[in-house]
N, CA, C and O atoms as a MOPAC input file, in Angstrom:
PM7 MOZYME 1SCF
protein

 N     -0.25200 1     4.21100 1    14.15300 1
 C     -0.41300 1     3.82500 1    12.72600 1
 C     -1.20800 1     2.84300 1    12.35300 1
 O     -0.94900 1     1.65200 1    12.52500 1
 N     -2.31200 1     3.32500 1    11.77200 1
 C     -3.54000 1     2.54800 1    11.59500 1
 C     -2.99700 1     0.89700 1    10.64200 1
 O     -1.90000 1     0.46800 1    10.28400 1
 N     -4.30100 1     0.42200 1    10.53500 1
 C     -3.82000 1    -0.97000 1     9.32600 1
 C     -3.59400 1    -0.77500 1     7.94000 1
 O     -2.84500 1    -1.47500 1     7.25900 1
 N     -4.31300 1     0.27200 1     7.50500 1
 C     -3.94600 1     0.47900 1     6.12800 1
 C     -2.98300 1     1.23700 1     5.78200 1
 O     -2.55600 1     1.10800 1     4.63400 1
 N     -2.32400 1     2.31800 1     6.75200 1
 C     -0.88000 1     3.17500 1     6.70400 1
 C      0.40300 1     2.09800 1     7.00400 1
 O      1.48800 1     2.39400 1     6.50500 1
 N      0.28200 1     0.68000 1     7.92100 1
 C      1.15400 1    -0.25500 1     7.95300 1
 C      1.09900 1    -0.72300 1     6.93500 1
 O      2.13800 1    -0.42600 1     6.34500 1
 N      0.28700 1    -1.49300 1     6.14900 1
 C      0.13500 1    -2.48600 1     5.14500 1
 C      0.88700 1    -1.28900 1     3.59500 1
 O      1.68600 1    -1.58300 1     2.70600 1
 N      0.17800 1     0.00000 1     3.88600 1
 C      0.96700 1     0.86300 1     2.75800 1
 C      2.23600 1     0.98000 1     2.47900 1
 O      2.76900 1     0.87600 1     1.37500 1
 N      3.02100 1     1.33600 1     4.13900 1
 C      4.07500 1     1.11600 1     4.06500 1
 C      4.57800 1    -0.26300 1     3.69000 1
 O      5.66100 1    -0.02900 1     3.15200 1
 N      4.42800 1    -1.27000 1     3.68200 1
 C      4.90300 1    -2.72300 1     3.49400 1
 C      4.82200 1    -2.80000 1     2.26000 1
 O      5.61500 1    -3.47400 1     1.60300 1
 N      3.83800 1    -2.11200 1     1.73200 1
 C      4.08500 1    -2.18900 1     0.10400 1
 C      5.36000 1    -1.48600 1    -0.46600 1
 O      5.86800 1    -1.90500 1    -1.50600 1
 N      5.89000 1    -0.39900 1     0.22500 1
 C      6.79100 1     0.15000 1    -0.61400 1
 C      8.03100 1    -0.77400 1    -0.64600 1
 O      8.48100 1    -1.23900 1     0.40000 1
 N      8.60200 1    -1.04700 1    -1.90300 1
 C      9.73900 1    -2.23100 1    -2.00300 1
 C     10.74200 1    -1.79300 1    -2.60900 1
 O     11.01600 1    -0.59300 1    -2.60800 1
 N     11.58100 1    -2.85400 1    -3.33500 1
 C     12.66200 1    -2.34600 1    -4.26100 1
 C     12.58800 1    -2.25600 1    -5.48000 1
 O     13.51000 1    -1.75700 1    -6.12500 1
 N     11.43600 1    -2.73500 1    -6.07100 1
 C     11.36800 1    -2.90900 1    -7.40900 1
 C     10.46800 1    -1.68200 1    -7.75000 1
 O      9.72100 1    -1.35900 1    -6.82700 1
 N     10.37400 1    -0.84500 1    -9.01500 1
 C      9.64200 1     0.19200 1    -9.14500 1
 C      8.15100 1    -0.89600 1    -9.75000 1
 O      6.94900 1    -0.64800 1    -9.65500 1
 N      8.53000 1    -1.55500 1   -10.08100 1
 C      7.37500 1    -2.38100 1   -11.01800 1
 C      6.27000 1    -2.86600 1   -10.11500 1
 O      5.08400 1    -2.77700 1   -10.43300 1
 N      6.73900 1    -3.43900 1    -8.85700 1
 C      6.08200 1    -3.93400 1    -8.21800 1
 C      5.36900 1    -3.16800 1    -6.92100 1
 O      4.49900 1    -3.61100 1    -6.17100 1
 N      6.16300 1    -1.60900 1    -6.90800 1
 C      5.94200 1    -0.92800 1    -6.24100 1
 C      4.39700 1    -0.13700 1    -7.05100 1
 O      3.56100 1     0.50100 1    -6.41200 1
 N      4.34000 1    -0.39300 1    -8.55300 1
 C      3.48300 1     0.19200 1    -9.00900 1
 C      1.85200 1    -0.59200 1    -8.82100 1
 O      0.73300 1    -0.12200 1    -8.61500 1
 N      2.41400 1    -2.12400 1    -9.02300 1
 C      1.26800 1    -2.75800 1    -8.76100 1
 C      0.68000 1    -3.00400 1    -7.46800 1
 O     -0.46900 1    -3.44000 1    -7.39000 1
 N      1.42800 1    -2.73900 1    -6.37200 1
 C      0.98200 1    -2.65100 1    -5.21600 1
 C     -0.06100 1    -1.51500 1    -5.27700 1
 O     -1.28100 1    -1.67800 1    -5.27100 1
 N      0.43400 1    -0.63500 1    -5.32100 1
 C     -0.31600 1     0.61200 1    -5.30200 1
 C     -1.74200 1     0.66600 1    -5.86200 1
 O     -2.72600 1     1.08100 1    -5.25100 1
 N     -1.71400 1     0.22300 1    -7.01900 1
 C     -2.68300 1     0.23100 1    -7.64900 1
 C     -3.55800 1    -1.01300 1    -6.95400 1
 O     -4.77600 1    -0.94600 1    -7.12100 1
 N     -3.08500 1    -2.03400 1    -6.26100 1
 C     -3.89600 1    -2.89600 1    -6.04200 1
 C     -4.47400 1    -2.57900 1    -4.89600 1
 O     -5.54700 1    -3.10200 1    -4.59700 1
 N     -3.60200 1    -1.30000 1    -3.73400 1
 C     -3.91500 1    -0.64400 1    -2.69000 1
 C     -5.23700 1     0.15300 1    -3.04400 1
 O     -6.23300 1     0.11600 1    -2.32200 1
 N     -5.15200 1     0.92000 1    -4.29000 1
 C     -6.32800 1     2.00200 1    -3.97100 1
 C     -7.71800 1     1.63600 1    -5.02800 1
 O     -8.73700 1     2.32400 1    -5.09100 1
 N     -7.36100 1    -0.00900 1    -6.05200 1
 C     -8.80600 1    -0.26100 1    -6.54100 1
 C     -9.12500 1    -1.36000 1    -5.56400 1
 O    -10.33600 1    -1.43700 1    -5.36300 1
 N     -8.47000 1    -2.15100 1    -4.96000 1
 C     -8.91200 1    -3.18300 1    -4.27200 1
 C     -9.16500 1    -3.27600 1    -2.50700 1
 O    -10.15000 1    -3.50700 1    -1.80600 1
 N     -8.18600 1    -3.06500 1    -2.32200 1
 C     -7.75500 1    -3.40500 1    -1.04700 1
 C     -9.14900 1    -3.56700 1     0.04700 1
 O     -9.51100 1    -4.51900 1     0.74000 1
 N     -9.73400 1    -2.16400 1    -0.15300 1
 C    -10.81300 1    -1.69100 1     0.95800 1
 C    -12.41600 1    -2.64000 1     0.42400 1
 O    -13.60400 1    -2.40400 1     0.64500 1
 N    -11.98200 1    -3.32400 1    -0.04900 1
 C    -13.35000 1    -4.43100 1    -0.71100 1
 C    -12.82900 1    -5.79600 1     0.02800 1
 O    -13.74500 1    -6.61800 1     0.03200 1
 N    -11.57000 1    -6.32300 1     0.69200 1
 C    -10.89300 1    -7.57400 1     1.20200 1
 C    -11.46300 1    -7.66600 1     2.30100 1
 O    -11.49400 1    -6.76800 1     3.14200 1
 N    -12.00800 1    -8.84300 1     2.41200 1
 C    -12.35200 1    -8.76000 1     3.91500 1
 C    -11.17500 1    -9.29300 1     5.04200 1
 O     -9.98400 1    -9.26700 1     4.72900 1
 N    -11.57700 1    -9.72600 1     6.23300 1
 C    -10.52300 1    -9.64500 1     7.20500 1
 C     -9.40300 1   -10.92100 1     6.67500 1
 O     -8.20400 1   -10.64400 1     6.71300 1
 N     -9.77800 1   -12.13700 1     6.24600 1
 C     -9.13400 1   -13.36400 1     5.99200 1
 C     -8.49800 1   -13.15500 1     4.70600 1
 O     -7.50300 1   -13.77200 1     4.32500 1
 N     -9.31700 1   -11.96200 1     3.83600 1
 C     -8.35100 1   -11.88400 1     2.45700 1
 C     -6.83100 1   -10.64600 1     3.03700 1
 O     -5.78700 1   -10.51300 1     2.39800 1
 N     -7.16100 1    -9.94100 1     4.32200 1
 C     -6.20300 1    -9.12000 1     4.27000 1
 C     -5.30400 1    -9.54700 1     4.88900 1
 O     -4.24300 1    -8.92600 1     4.84100 1
 N     -5.42200 1   -11.05300 1     5.88600 1
 C     -4.41900 1   -11.19500 1     6.31300 1
 C     -3.73100 1   -12.11800 1     5.24500 1
 O     -2.52300 1   -12.19400 1     5.47300 1
 N     -4.04200 1   -12.68300 1     4.39000 1
 C     -3.45400 1   -13.24500 1     3.63800 1
 C     -2.49600 1   -12.53600 1     2.42900 1
 O     -1.50200 1   -13.01400 1     1.88200 1
 N     -3.18800 1   -11.15100 1     2.19900 1
 C     -2.14200 1   -10.17500 1     1.71100 1
 C     -0.89900 1    -9.60000 1     2.72100 1
 O      0.31300 1    -9.45100 1     2.55800 1
 N     -1.52100 1    -9.43600 1     3.47100 1
 C     -0.07000 1    -9.14100 1     4.36300 1
 C      1.03000 1   -10.33600 1     4.62700 1
 O      2.17700 1   -10.07700 1     4.99100 1
 N      0.52700 1   -11.74700 1     4.39000 1
 C      1.65200 1   -12.66800 1     4.68900 1
 C      2.13100 1   -12.45800 1     3.12800 1
 O      3.29500 1   -12.11400 1     2.92400 1
 N      1.47100 1   -12.61100 1     2.32300 1
 C      2.10400 1   -12.14700 1     0.93400 1
 C      3.36500 1   -11.53200 1     0.84300 1
 O      4.45600 1   -11.95700 1     0.46100 1
 N      2.79300 1    -9.87900 1     1.49600 1
 C      4.06900 1    -9.11100 1     1.55300 1
 C      5.36800 1    -9.46100 1     2.70700 1
 O      6.09000 1    -8.60700 1     3.22000 1
 N      5.42900 1   -10.86200 1     2.93100 1
 C      6.44400 1   -11.04100 1     3.69700 1
 C      7.63800 1   -12.02100 1     2.48100 1
 O      8.66400 1   -12.57200 1     2.87900 1
 N      7.19000 1   -12.02800 1     1.09100 1
 C      7.35200 1   -12.52800 1    -0.25300 1
 C      8.72400 1   -11.83000 1    -0.31100 1
 O      8.84900 1   -10.82900 1     0.39400 1
 N      9.55900 1   -12.15000 1    -0.91000 1
 C     10.87500 1   -11.61600 1    -1.42100 1
 C     10.17000 1   -11.15200 1    -2.56200 1
 O      9.22100 1   -11.76100 1    -3.05500 1
 N     10.77600 1    -9.72600 1    -3.12500 1
 C     10.21200 1    -8.60500 1    -4.04400 1
 C     10.19400 1    -9.51300 1    -5.29000 1
 O      9.08300 1    -9.49300 1    -5.81900 1
 N     11.12800 1   -10.33900 1    -5.94900 1
 C     10.90000 1   -10.67900 1    -6.86000 1
 C     10.16700 1   -11.67300 1    -7.19900 1
 O      9.66800 1   -11.72100 1    -8.32300 1
 N      9.94200 1   -12.82800 1    -6.10100 1
 C      8.72700 1   -13.68600 1    -5.95400 1
 C      7.56400 1   -12.94200 1    -6.15100 1
 O      6.88000 1   -13.20200 1    -7.14100 1
 N      7.10800 1   -11.76400 1    -5.11900 1
 C      5.98700 1   -11.13100 1    -5.29600 1
 C      5.55500 1   -10.61500 1    -6.72900 1
 O      4.40600 1   -10.71400 1    -7.16000 1
 N      6.22200 1   -10.26100 1    -7.15900 1
 C      6.56000 1    -9.78100 1    -8.69600 1
 C      6.05000 1   -10.49700 1    -9.93800 1
 O      5.33300 1   -10.21900 1   -10.89900 1
 N      6.81500 1   -11.65500 1    -9.44100 1
 C      6.27900 1   -12.88700 1   -10.64000 1
 C      5.32100 1   -13.41300 1   -10.16500 1
 O      4.60100 1   -13.93100 1   -11.01700 1
 N      4.88000 1   -13.54200 1    -8.83900 1
 C      3.13300 1   -14.13000 1    -8.88200 1
 C      2.27800 1   -12.86200 1    -9.06100 1
 O      1.12300 1   -13.13900 1    -9.38400 1
 N      2.50800 1   -11.66000 1    -8.95000 1
 C      1.59000 1   -10.47500 1    -9.72800 1
 C      1.50300 1   -10.90800 1   -10.90300 1
 O      0.41100 1   -11.16400 1   -11.41100 1
 N      2.40800 1   -11.03000 1   -11.39700 1
 C      2.27300 1   -11.11500 1   -13.42800 1
 C      2.58800 1   -12.34500 1   -13.82000 1
 O      3.30000 1   -12.41800 1   -14.82200 1
 N      2.17900 1   -13.55000 1   -13.19400 1
 C      1.87800 1   -14.60700 1   -13.51400 1
 C      2.79700 1   -15.79000 1   -14.18100 1
 O      2.66100 1   -16.83500 1   -14.81600 1
 N      3.89100 1   -14.89300 1   -13.58700 1
 C      5.33500 1   -15.84300 1   -13.91000 1
 C      5.42800 1   -17.09500 1   -13.10300 1
 O      5.76800 1   -18.16400 1   -13.61100 1
 N      5.04700 1   -16.92300 1   -11.52600 1
 C      4.87700 1   -17.61300 1   -10.74700 1
 C      3.66300 1   -18.28900 1   -10.27200 1
 O      2.62900 1   -17.65300 1   -10.06400 1
 N      3.75700 1   -19.63300 1   -10.08200 1
 C      2.03400 1   -19.76100 1    -9.34300 1
 C      2.36400 1   -19.74000 1    -7.77200 1
 O      3.43500 1   -20.25100 1    -7.44700 1
 N      1.58200 1   -19.22200 1    -6.80700 1
 C      1.37500 1   -19.03300 1    -5.40700 1
 C      0.46500 1   -20.30900 1    -5.13500 1
 O     -0.40600 1   -20.92200 1    -5.75300 1
 N      1.20600 1   -20.41800 1    -3.70300 1
 C      0.54800 1   -21.73000 1    -3.03000 1
 C     -0.97000 1   -21.39000 1    -3.32200 1
 O     -1.46800 1   -20.34100 1    -3.73200 1
 N     -1.59600 1   -22.69500 1    -2.96000 1
 C     -3.03900 1   -22.54300 1    -3.38300 1
 C     -3.90900 1   -21.28400 1    -2.24000 1
 O     -4.81100 1   -20.57800 1    -2.69000 1
 N     -3.51800 1   -21.20100 1    -0.98400 1
 C     -3.70700 1   -20.26100 1    -0.07300 1
 C     -3.87900 1   -18.72800 1    -0.39300 1
 O     -4.67800 1   -17.87700 1    -0.00400 1
 N     -2.87500 1   -18.71800 1    -1.20600 1
 C     -2.67300 1   -17.13600 1    -1.78400 1
 C     -3.62700 1   -16.92100 1    -3.25100 1
 O     -4.22000 1   -15.89500 1    -3.58300 1
 N     -3.56900 1   -18.08000 1    -3.90500 1
 C     -4.11400 1   -17.68000 1    -5.44300 1
 C     -5.42600 1   -16.84100 1    -5.40500 1
 O     -5.66100 1   -16.08200 1    -6.34600 1
 N     -6.42700 1   -16.96100 1    -4.19400 1
 C     -7.42200 1   -15.94100 1    -4.76200 1
 C     -7.00500 1   -14.45200 1    -4.71500 1
 O     -7.33900 1   -13.65000 1    -5.58800 1
 N     -6.20500 1   -14.11700 1    -3.56600 1
 C     -5.62900 1   -12.76700 1    -3.42200 1
 C     -4.81200 1   -12.09400 1    -4.54600 1
 O     -4.76200 1   -10.91100 1    -4.88300 1
 N     -3.95200 1   -13.59700 1    -5.21000 1
 C     -3.01400 1   -13.06600 1    -6.41800 1
 C     -3.67600 1   -12.72600 1    -7.23700 1
 O     -3.49800 1   -11.64000 1    -7.78900 1
 N     -4.89700 1   -13.77400 1    -7.65100 1
 C     -5.86700 1   -13.40500 1    -8.75900 1
 C     -6.30400 1   -11.67300 1    -8.51200 1
 O     -6.35000 1   -10.75900 1    -9.33500 1
 N     -6.51300 1   -11.67900 1    -7.43200 1
 C     -7.12200 1    -9.95100 1    -7.59300 1
 C     -6.02600 1    -8.90300 1    -7.54000 1
 O     -6.27300 1    -7.71500 1    -7.74700 1
 N     -4.74800 1    -9.38100 1    -7.24700 1
 C     -3.51900 1    -8.36100 1    -7.61400 1
 C     -3.30000 1    -8.47700 1    -8.99200 1
 O     -2.83200 1    -7.52200 1    -9.61100 1
 N     -3.66700 1    -9.85100 1    -9.71600 1
 C     -3.03800 1    -9.55200 1   -11.01300 1
 C     -4.02500 1    -8.55300 1   -11.65200 1
 O     -3.60600 1    -7.51600 1   -12.16800 1
 N     -5.63300 1    -8.93800 1   -11.60900 1
 C     -6.52900 1    -8.13800 1   -12.16400 1
 C     -6.79500 1    -6.45800 1   -12.16500 1
 O     -7.79700 1    -5.90700 1   -12.61900 1
 N     -5.71000 1    -5.84200 1   -11.57900 1
 C     -5.53400 1    -4.65000 1   -11.52200 1
 C     -4.91000 1    -3.71400 1   -12.50400 1
 O     -4.82700 1    -2.51300 1   -12.24600 1

């Protein structure tokens, strides 16, 4: 399984809203991420669904390390 396939699989979540946000991000932005940003995005996928959705919607402020990638996620 390639890296993109693995990430795509990890983006399948239990919340439809989060699935839609992550799918849109993968289609619009993922290919433009550098290696460090991809690693951070992969780490973000370890977050619980509700926390990740709240970060994507701006209801929860991410840790400083994740801010740039979360901002990209919010812009999709």
